[in-house]
N, C-alpha and C positions, 0 to 999 in steps of 0.2 A: 251734813247732808250733801249729796252730791246733786249737780245741777243739771241729771239726764233729762229728757224730753218726757221720759216714763217715770213715772214716781211710784205708781203701784199696778197691780193686776187685779181687777176685780172679777169675782166668779159671776158666770151667766150662763144661761141655759145655752149650750152649745149646740152647733150644726156642722154635722161632719163634712168636711172637704180635706181631699187628698191633694197635696202637692208636691212637686219636686224641686227643691232649693239647690243651687250650686253649692259645693263644699265648702266654699268662702264664706257665703252667708250663713250656713250653718254655724261655722267656727264664730263669725262674729254674733250670733245670737246666743251663743255659749259663752264669750267673753262678756257681751252685756249682762246675763244672768249673774255671772261673776260681780260685775261693776254694782249691780243693784244690791247683792249682797255684801258687798263691802262697804257700800253707800248707807249701810243702816237698815236696808229692807231685809227680806227674808229670800230664801233660795227659792226660784223659779224655774222650772224647766222652759228649755228654750223654745219648745213648740207652743207654748201658753204665752209667749211673747208676740207672737206674729199677729193675733187679732188685735190688742190694743195698739200696736205699731201701725198695721194698715187703717184703723179706725182713725187715727190722730192723722195720718196721711191725708186720708179724705177729708177729715173736718178741717184741714186748713187748705185745701185746695178751693180757691174761690171761684174758679170756674165751675168746678164740679156743684159748689153750693149753689151757684146762680142756677145751673142746669135743674138740680132737685127742686128750687124753688119753682121755677117756671114749667117744670114738668116736661122740658125739652129731654129727648133722647136722640142719641146718635145712631143711625142705623148701618 
């Protein structure tokens, strides 16, 4: 099993969000999907990787977690 930060992609009720990514980021998402597949996982389309990656990023941001706990908002 690989030691990627993302081990699986869970299905969840989606909310439609349209973003533009640089081509290099898309290439990296494709490569990450291939790495997951080679690491014993299943093939995942690159767009499905974005939500868990963003969630993991926000989940490991200590300042963001503190702001969420205290209800603080930046204007």
